C-alpha positions as CSV (number, residue, x, y, z in Angstrom):
1,M,81.6,63.4,41.7
2,Q,79.5,62.6,44.8
3,S,80.8,61.2,48.0
4,F,80.3,57.4,48.4
5,E,77.9,56.3,51.1
6,L,77.3,52.7,52.1
7,D,74.3,51.4,50.1
8,K,72.4,48.2,50.3
9,T,72.7,47.8,46.6
10,D,76.5,48.0,46.6
11,V,76.7,45.6,49.6
12,S,74.4,43.1,47.9
13,K,76.4,43.4,44.7
14,L,79.7,42.8,46.4
15,K,78.3,39.8,48.4
16,Q,76.9,38.3,45.2
17,A,80.4,38.7,43.6
18,I,82.0,37.1,46.6
19,G,79.7,34.1,46.1
20,G,81.0,33.7,42.5
21,D,84.5,33.0,41.1
22,N,87.6,35.3,41.3
23,E,87.1,36.8,37.9
24,L,83.6,38.0,38.8
25,L,84.9,39.4,42.1
26,K,87.8,41.2,40.3
27,A,85.4,42.7,37.8
28,T,83.1,44.0,40.6
29,L,85.9,45.4,42.6
30,A,87.2,47.3,39.5
31,E,84.1,49.4,39.6
32,Y,85.0,50.9,43.0
33,H,87.7,53.2,44.3
34,A,90.0,51.9,47.0
35,S,88.4,54.2,49.6
36,E,84.9,52.8,48.6
37,I,86.1,49.3,49.0
38,A,87.4,50.2,52.5
39,I,83.8,51.3,53.3
40,L,82.3,48.2,51.9
41,F,84.7,46.1,54.0
42,E,82.5,47.2,57.0
43,S,79.7,44.9,55.8
44,I,81.6,41.7,55.0
45,S,83.4,39.0,57.0
46,K,87.1,39.0,57.9
47,E,87.6,36.0,55.6
48,D,86.1,37.8,52.6
49,R,88.2,40.9,53.3
50,Q,91.3,38.7,53.2
51,R,90.2,37.1,49.9
52,I,89.7,40.5,48.4
53,I,93.0,41.9,49.5
54,N,94.8,38.9,48.0
55,L,93.0,39.5,44.7
56,L,93.8,43.2,44.5
57,D,97.1,44.5,43.1
58,V,99.6,45.7,45.7
59,E,99.0,49.4,45.1
60,T,95.2,49.1,45.4
61,A,95.4,46.7,48.4
62,S,97.7,49.1,50.3
63,E,95.3,52.0,49.6
64,V,92.3,50.0,50.8
65,I,94.1,49.0,54.0
66,A,95.3,52.6,54.6
67,E,91.7,53.9,54.1
68,M,90.1,51.3,56.4
69,H,88.6,52.8,59.6
70,E,90.4,51.9,62.8
71,E,87.4,50.1,64.1
72,S,87.6,47.7,61.1
73,H,91.0,46.7,62.4
74,P,93.2,46.8,59.3
75,E,96.1,45.6,61.5
76,E,94.4,42.2,62.0
77,L,93.8,41.9,58.2
78,L,97.5,42.7,57.6
79,L,98.6,40.1,60.1
80,Q,96.5,37.4,58.5
81,L,98.0,37.9,55.0
82,H,100.8,35.7,53.6
83,P,104.2,37.2,54.6
84,E,105.2,38.0,51.0
85,K,101.9,39.8,50.3
86,R,102.1,41.6,53.6
87,I,105.7,42.8,52.9
88,E,104.6,44.2,49.5
89,I,101.7,46.1,51.0
90,V,103.6,47.6,53.9
91,E,106.4,48.7,51.6
92,E,103.8,50.4,49.4
93,L,102.2,52.2,52.3
94,D,103.4,55.7,53.3
95,Y,105.5,55.4,56.5
96,D,102.9,57.3,58.6
97,D,100.1,55.0,57.4
98,A,102.2,51.9,58.0
99,T,103.1,53.1,61.5
100,D,99.4,53.8,62.4
101,I,98.4,50.3,61.4
102,I,101.4,48.4,62.9
103,S,101.1,50.4,66.2
104,Q,97.8,48.7,66.9
105,L,99.5,45.2,67.0
106,E,101.0,43.5,70.0
107,E,104.8,43.9,70.4
108,H,105.7,40.5,69.2
109,E,103.4,40.9,66.2
110,Q,105.1,44.3,65.3
111,K,108.5,42.6,65.6
112,E,107.3,39.8,63.2
113,I,106.3,42.3,60.5
114,L,109.3,44.6,60.9
115,E,111.8,41.8,60.7
116,D,110.5,40.9,57.2
117,L,111.0,44.5,55.9
118,S,114.1,46.1,54.5
119,E,116.4,47.7,57.0
120,H,115.6,51.2,55.8
121,D,111.8,50.7,55.9
122,A,111.9,48.9,59.3
123,S,114.1,51.7,60.8
124,S,111.8,54.4,59.5
125,I,108.8,52.8,61.0
126,R,110.5,52.0,64.3
127,T,111.4,55.7,64.6
128,L,107.8,56.7,64.1
129,L,106.6,54.1,66.6
130,S,108.8,55.7,69.2
131,Y,106.6,58.9,69.2
132,D,103.3,59.3,71.0
133,E,100.6,58.7,68.4
134,E,98.8,62.0,69.3
135,T,101.9,64.2,68.6
136,A,103.4,65.6,65.4
137,G,106.0,62.9,65.5
138,G,103.3,60.2,65.6
139,L,101.5,61.8,62.6
140,M,104.4,62.7,60.4
141,N,105.7,61.0,57.3
142,T,109.5,60.8,57.2
143,Q,109.4,60.9,53.4
144,V,110.0,64.6,52.6
145,I,111.6,66.7,49.9
146,R,114.7,68.4,51.2
147,I,117.3,70.4,49.4
148,N,120.5,72.2,50.5
149,L,120.2,76.0,50.7
150,N,123.5,76.3,48.7
151,L,122.2,74.6,45.6
152,T,121.6,76.5,42.4
153,K,118.3,76.5,40.6
154,K,119.4,73.8,38.2
155,D,120.9,71.5,40.8
156,A,117.8,72.0,43.1
157,I,115.4,71.0,40.3
158,D,117.5,67.9,39.6
159,E,117.5,67.0,43.3
160,I,113.8,67.5,43.6
161,I,113.2,65.3,40.6
162,R,115.4,62.6,42.1
163,Q,113.7,62.6,45.5
164,S,110.2,62.8,44.1
165,E,110.6,59.4,42.4
166,E,110.3,57.9,45.9
167,M,107.1,59.9,46.7
168,E,103.6,59.8,45.4
169,E,103.1,63.6,45.9
170,F,104.6,66.5,47.7
171,Y,103.5,70.1,48.4
172,T,106.5,71.9,49.9
173,V,110.2,71.9,49.3
174,N,112.1,72.0,52.6
175,V,115.5,73.7,52.8
176,V,118.3,72.4,55.0
177,D,122.0,73.1,55.5
178,D,124.8,70.6,55.4
179,E,123.9,69.4,58.9
180,N,120.2,68.8,58.0
181,T,119.2,71.8,60.1
182,F,115.9,73.2,58.9
183,K,116.3,76.6,57.3
184,G,112.8,77.2,55.9
185,V,110.8,76.3,52.8
186,V,110.7,77.3,49.2
187,S,107.9,77.0,46.6
188,L,108.3,75.2,43.3
189,K,106.9,78.3,41.7
190,D,109.7,80.5,43.0
191,I,112.4,78.0,41.9
192,I,111.0,77.7,38.4
193,K,110.6,81.5,38.0
194,A,114.1,82.2,39.4
195,K,117.1,83.1,37.1
196,G,119.3,80.3,36.0
197,N,122.2,81.2,38.3
198,A,120.1,81.9,41.4
199,K,120.7,80.0,44.6
200,I,118.1,78.5,46.9
201,T,119.4,80.7,49.8
202,E,118.1,83.7,47.9
203,M,114.5,82.2,47.7
204,V,114.1,80.5,51.0
205,N,111.3,81.6,53.4
206,A,113.1,81.5,56.7
207,D,109.9,82.4,58.6
208,A,108.1,79.2,57.6
209,V,105.8,77.6,60.2
210,Y,107.1,74.4,61.7
211,V,106.3,72.2,64.7
212,K,108.4,70.1,67.1
213,A,108.0,66.3,67.1
214,E,106.3,66.4,70.6
215,T,103.7,69.1,69.6
216,D,100.2,67.9,70.3
217,Q,98.2,66.9,67.2
218,E,95.5,69.4,67.9
219,E,98.0,72.2,67.8
220,V,99.4,70.9,64.5
221,A,95.9,70.9,63.1
222,R,95.3,74.4,64.4
223,L,98.5,75.7,62.7
224,I,97.7,74.1,59.4
225,S,94.2,75.5,59.4
226,Q,95.4,79.0,60.6
227,Y,98.1,79.4,58.0
228,N,96.3,77.5,55.2
229,L,99.1,75.0,54.8
230,T,99.2,71.8,52.7
231,S,101.9,70.4,54.9
232,I,104.0,71.5,57.9
233,P,107.6,70.5,58.6
234,V,108.5,68.6,61.8
235,V,111.8,69.2,63.5
236,D,113.5,68.0,66.7
237,D,114.8,70.1,69.6
238,H,118.0,70.9,67.5
239,M,116.0,72.0,64.5
240,K,116.9,68.9,62.5
241,L,114.3,68.1,59.9
242,L,112.5,64.9,60.7
243,G,109.5,64.8,58.4
244,R,106.2,66.5,57.5
245,V,102.5,66.3,58.5
246,T,100.1,66.7,55.6
247,F,96.6,68.2,55.6
248,D,94.9,64.9,54.9
249,D,96.3,63.5,58.2
250,V,95.0,66.6,59.9
251,I,91.5,66.0,58.6
252,D,91.5,62.6,60.2
253,V,92.8,64.2,63.5
254,L,90.0,66.8,63.5
255,E,87.4,64.1,62.9
256,D,88.8,61.9,65.7
257,E,89.1,64.8,68.1
258,N,85.5,66.0,67.4
259,T,84.2,62.5,67.8
260,E,86.1,62.1,71.1
261,D,84.7,65.4,72.4
262,I,81.1,64.4,71.5
263,L,81.4,61.1,73.2
264,K,83.0,62.6,76.3
265,I,80.3,65.3,76.6
266,S,77.7,62.5,76.3
267,G,79.4,60.5,79.1
268,V,80.7,57.8,76.8
269,S,84.3,56.6,76.9
270,E,86.4,57.3,73.9
271,D,87.4,53.6,74.1
272,E,84.0,52.5,73.0
273,E,84.0,51.6,69.4
274,L,81.0,52.7,67.4
275,S,80.6,49.3,65.8
276,G,81.3,47.5,69.1
277,N,79.0,45.0,70.8
278,W,76.6,45.6,73.7
279,I,79.1,44.3,76.3
280,E,81.7,47.0,75.3
281,A,79.0,49.6,75.4
282,V,77.8,48.7,78.9
283,K,81.4,48.6,80.2
284,S,82.0,52.0,78.7
285,R,78.9,53.8,79.8
286,L,77.9,52.2,83.1
287,P,80.6,53.9,85.3
288,W,79.4,57.3,84.1
289,L,75.8,56.5,84.7
290,I,76.6,55.3,88.2
291,I,78.4,58.6,88.9
292,N,75.4,60.5,87.4
293,L,73.1,58.5,89.7
294,G,75.1,59.6,92.7
295,T,74.7,63.3,91.7
296,A,71.0,62.7,91.1
297,F,70.6,61.9,94.8
298,L,71.6,65.5,95.5
299,A,68.7,66.8,93.5
300,S,66.5,64.3,95.2
301,A,67.6,65.5,98.6
302,V,66.5,69.0,97.7
303,I,63.0,67.8,96.8
304,R,62.8,65.7,100.0
305,H,63.6,68.8,102.0
306,F,60.7,70.6,100.5
307,D,58.1,67.8,100.8
308,P,55.8,69.9,102.9
309,T,55.8,72.7,100.3
310,I,55.0,70.2,97.5
311,D,52.2,68.7,99.6
312,L,50.6,72.1,100.0
313,I,51.1,73.2,96.4
314,P,50.9,70.0,94.2
315,L,51.1,72.1,91.1
316,L,54.8,72.7,91.7
317,S,55.7,69.1,90.8
318,A,54.4,69.7,87.3
319,Y,56.7,72.7,86.8
320,M,59.8,71.2,88.5
321,T,60.6,69.1,85.4
322,I,60.3,72.2,83.2
323,I,62.7,74.2,85.2
324,A,65.3,71.4,85.5
325,G,64.9,70.4,81.8
326,M,65.3,73.9,80.4
327,G,68.3,74.5,82.7
328,G,69.9,71.3,81.5
329,N,69.4,72.1,77.8
330,A,70.7,75.6,78.2
331,A,73.8,74.3,80.1
332,T,74.5,71.8,77.4
333,Q,74.3,74.5,74.7
334,A,76.8,76.6,76.7
335,L,79.0,73.6,77.3
336,A,79.1,72.6,73.6
337,V,80.1,76.1,72.5
338,T,82.7,76.5,75.3
339,V,84.3,73.1,74.7
340,R,84.5,73.9,71.0
341,R,86.0,77.3,71.8
342,I,88.6,75.7,74.0
343,S,89.6,73.2,71.3
344,L,90.1,75.9,68.8
345,Y,91.8,78.6,70.8
346,D,94.1,79.0,73.8
347,L,91.9,81.4,75.7
348,T,93.5,84.2,77.8
349,D,92.0,85.1,81.2
350,N,90.2,88.1,79.6
351,Q,88.8,85.9,76.8
352,A,87.6,83.3,79.3
353,Y,86.0,86.0,81.4
354,R,84.2,87.4,78.3
355,A,83.0,83.9,77.3
356,V,81.4,83.4,80.8
357,L,79.9,86.9,80.7
358,K,78.4,86.2,77.3
359,E,76.8,83.0,78.5
360,F,75.5,84.8,81.6
361,T,73.9,87.4,79.4
362,V,72.4,84.8,77.1
363,G,71.1,82.8,80.1
364,L,69.5,86.0,81.6
365,I,67.7,86.9,78.3
366,N,66.7,83.3,77.4
367,G,65.6,82.7,81.0
368,A,63.5,85.8,81.2
369,V,61.8,85.1,77.8
370,N,61.0,81.5,78.6
371,G,60.1,82.4,82.2
372,L,57.6,85.0,80.9
373,I,56.0,82.4,78.7
374,V,55.5,80.0,81.6
375,L,54.3,82.9,83.8
376,V,51.5,83.7,81.3
377,F,50.7,80.0,81.1
378,A,50.4,79.7,84.9
379,Y,48.3,82.8,85.1
380,F,45.7,81.7,82.5
381,F,45.6,77.9,83.2
382,D,46.4,77.7,86.9
383,H,44.8,81.1,87.7
384,S,47.7,82.1,89.9
385,L,49.8,85.2,89.2
386,M,52.2,84.6,92.1
387,L,52.8,81.1,91.0
388,G,53.8,82.5,87.6
389,V,56.1,85.0,89.2
390,V,57.8,82.2,91.3
391,I,58.3,80.1,88.1
392,F,59.6,83.2,86.2
393,L,62.2,83.9,88.8
394,A,63.2,80.3,89.1
395,M,63.4,79.8,85.3
396,T,65.5,83.0,84.9
397,G,67.8,82.2,87.8
398,N,68.4,78.6,86.7
399,M,69.1,79.6,83.1
400,I,71.7,82.1,84.4
401,I,73.3,79.3,86.5
402,A,73.2,77.1,83.4
403,G,75.1,79.7,81.3
404,I,77.7,80.3,84.0
405,T,78.3,76.6,84.8
406,G,78.1,75.5,81.2
407,S,80.9,77.9,80.3
408,G,82.7,78.2,83.5
409,I,83.1,74.6,84.5
410,P,85.0,73.5,81.4
411,L,87.2,76.5,81.6
412,I,88.1,75.7,85.2
413,L,88.7,72.0,84.4
414,K,91.0,73.1,81.5
415,R,92.9,75.4,83.8
416,I,93.6,72.7,86.4
417,G,94.7,70.2,83.7
418,I,91.5,68.1,83.3
419,D,89.9,67.4,79.9
420,P,86.9,69.7,80.0
421,A,84.8,67.3,77.9
422,I,85.1,64.4,80.4
423,A,83.3,65.6,83.6
424,S,81.6,68.8,82.6
425,S,78.2,67.4,81.6
426,I,77.8,65.5,84.9
427,I,78.8,68.6,86.9
428,I,76.6,71.1,85.1
429,T,73.6,68.7,85.2
430,T,74.0,68.5,89.0
431,F,74.1,72.3,89.2
432,T,71.0,72.9,87.1
433,D,68.9,70.2,88.8
434,V,69.9,71.1,92.3
435,F,69.6,74.9,91.9
436,G,66.5,74.6,89.7
437,F,64.6,72.7,92.4
438,L,66.1,74.9,95.1
439,L,65.0,78.1,93.4
440,L,61.5,76.9,92.5
441,L,60.7,75.2,95.8
442,G,62.6,77.8,98.0
443,L,60.8,80.8,96.4
444,A,57.5,79.0,96.6
445,S,58.0,78.4,100.3
446,K,58.7,82.1,100.9
447,L,56.2,83.7,98.5
448,L,53.3,81.3,98.2
449,L,52.9,80.0,101.8
């Protein structure tokens, strides 16, 4: 089965069905999976979304809303529904999905929805709302299979069957004591293979990986990936079992974090929605461009300082853009690799040093190779070996600076508590432009005049 991609044919087909009666629309919707309908929602109006949700059965409607992208604002759709339909959908949603959607609403709107729910459901969602959304507590689902470590095999299986009726699926059986203190996990395979009189305490894996409720979501994702887990238990400071984070939630986290880093490196605020209008885009990007303009004046000041040199050797102006452009590209490469390395690992001082040393070496070699190419070009086309030497030295030096700043700046920012993706690109661009011009024009002043 291939992944579903938004296609003009599907959009046209859905819009045509929307123009018809409810029976035609129902028949058309039946051809698509809930996640596919959520993707198609991006191409239709809010009114049409509301009509479709009201036509779908509660189970499918809840899946569609859960699969909708945040930028499609599922919370607004939920709020527009009739209270009875809304209650049915929220009760069908997993607690973590319901919390994610409801958390996007204003406080009075959250209250309106929660007051209509059962006391148990409302309490569970309020608990999850109290956690920071970017922590394990904000990601977790409180619906979790838990059994007492003193149960026998038979009693444990009976308890698992009873609790599983409330859940769509589960991957791990969590073991607790009489006080709900987390004691480890046990696999269904071990329970089934155990002898009839065996107790859970004999099978439990007490060294199971777990996270605290306040653990950052990136760390949760890292642990699930590192230990190949399908889910990870979440506990409080007293080791009381609170819930679980599943791998499908982590996939969403990784996608969001990677998108956030890409936008930040590009000087775009994470608050800018990809489907937003031009006003939101301008408000998001203009401050960074103004900051970048300020740093560009530094590079301009270097050029102004060497105006006499440029007047005497006009050819330098043609090579200035090459030196600065190559340095900027090399620095961006080093930056991308380093930010990714930081997001995956908690680097020690030695690892950080080796990362910078590696980028220094890469910059030296790449700079020398590219510098040599430009040297040959300058010799044959501009008939000046010394000009080629100056460009070679400037290119090599700037590529080394690009490697050091591209890897070193994000590491320094991380060390002092600043997100390395936010300001790194502007800082390294300033370094490569300023030092690129300084090396080329400074060396030209000394060696060619």
